[in-house]
C-alpha positions as CSV (number, residue, x, y, z in Angstrom):
1,M,-10.5,6.8,-16.7
2,I,-10.2,9.4,-14.0
3,L,-11.9,7.2,-11.5
4,Q,-9.6,4.3,-12.4
5,C,-6.6,6.6,-11.9
6,V,-7.9,7.6,-8.5
7,I,-8.5,4.0,-7.5
8,M,-5.0,3.1,-8.6
9,L,-3.5,6.0,-6.6
10,I,-5.5,4.8,-3.5
11,C,-4.3,1.2,-4.1
12,G,-0.7,2.2,-4.4
13,F,-0.9,4.5,-1.3
14,S,-2.7,1.8,0.7
15,A,-0.4,-1.0,-0.3
16,D,2.8,0.9,0.5
17,F,1.4,2.3,3.7
18,A,0.4,-1.3,4.7
19,F,3.9,-2.4,3.7
20,A,5.5,0.2,6.1
21,L,3.3,-1.1,9.0
22,Y,4.0,-4.7,8.1
23,A,7.8,-3.9,8.2
24,R,7.5,-2.3,11.6
25,S,5.4,-5.0,13.0
26,A,7.8,-7.7,11.7
27,A,10.8,-5.8,13.1
28,K,9.1,-5.7,16.5
29,G,8.4,-9.5,16.3
30,N,4.5,-9.1,16.2
31,A,3.9,-12.1,14.0
32,V,0.1,-12.0,13.9
33,I,0.0,-8.2,13.2
34,A,2.6,-8.6,10.4
35,A,0.7,-11.5,8.9
36,N,-2.5,-9.4,8.9
37,W,-0.7,-6.6,7.1
38,S,0.8,-9.0,4.6
39,V,-2.7,-10.3,3.7
40,M,-3.8,-6.6,3.1
41,I,-0.8,-6.0,0.8
42,A,-1.7,-9.2,-1.2
43,V,-5.4,-8.1,-1.6
44,I,-4.5,-4.6,-2.7
45,G,-1.9,-6.0,-5.1
46,A,-4.5,-8.3,-6.6
47,I,-6.9,-5.4,-7.1
48,S,-4.3,-3.3,-8.7
49,I,-3.3,-6.1,-11.1
50,L,-6.9,-6.4,-12.3
51,F,-6.9,-2.8,-13.2
52,Y,-3.6,-2.3,-14.9
53,V,-3.6,-5.5,-17.0
54,S,-6.4,-3.8,-19.1
55,N,-4.5,-0.4,-19.1
56,P,-0.8,-0.3,-18.4
57,W,-0.9,3.5,-18.0
58,L,-2.7,3.0,-14.8
59,V,0.7,2.0,-13.3
60,I,1.7,5.6,-13.2
61,P,-0.9,6.8,-10.6
62,E,-0.2,3.7,-8.6
63,L,3.5,4.5,-8.5
64,V,2.6,8.0,-7.2
65,G,0.4,6.3,-4.6
66,Y,3.3,4.1,-3.5
67,W,5.5,7.2,-3.1
68,V,2.9,9.1,-1.1
69,G,2.1,6.0,1.1
70,T,5.7,5.5,2.1
71,Y,6.2,9.3,2.7
72,V,3.0,9.5,5.0
73,A,3.8,6.3,6.9
74,I,7.4,7.4,7.7
75,K,6.8,11.1,8.1
76,Y,4.0,10.8,10.4
77,D,5.2,7.5,12.2
78,I,1.7,5.9,12.5
79,S,2.3,3.5,15.3
80,S,0.8,2.5,18.6
81,E,3.9,3.4,20.6
82,K,4.5,7.1,21.1
């Protein structure tokens, strides 16, 4: 159960981090990069669904991961332009 919680936290973090990078790429008009990030979001989402369909409580660590992913992506402004 602990391992599943950690995996869900990582999935949530990765999905939201990828979404922040997707939004930046789309806003800048980088279609190929934005499309690549959207595929990553879909893959991570599919993995997450497979986990929490069997245990709905796993949504909680995923939500924490979403929060941390957005915070890190915005706070540290991970981008190629500095």
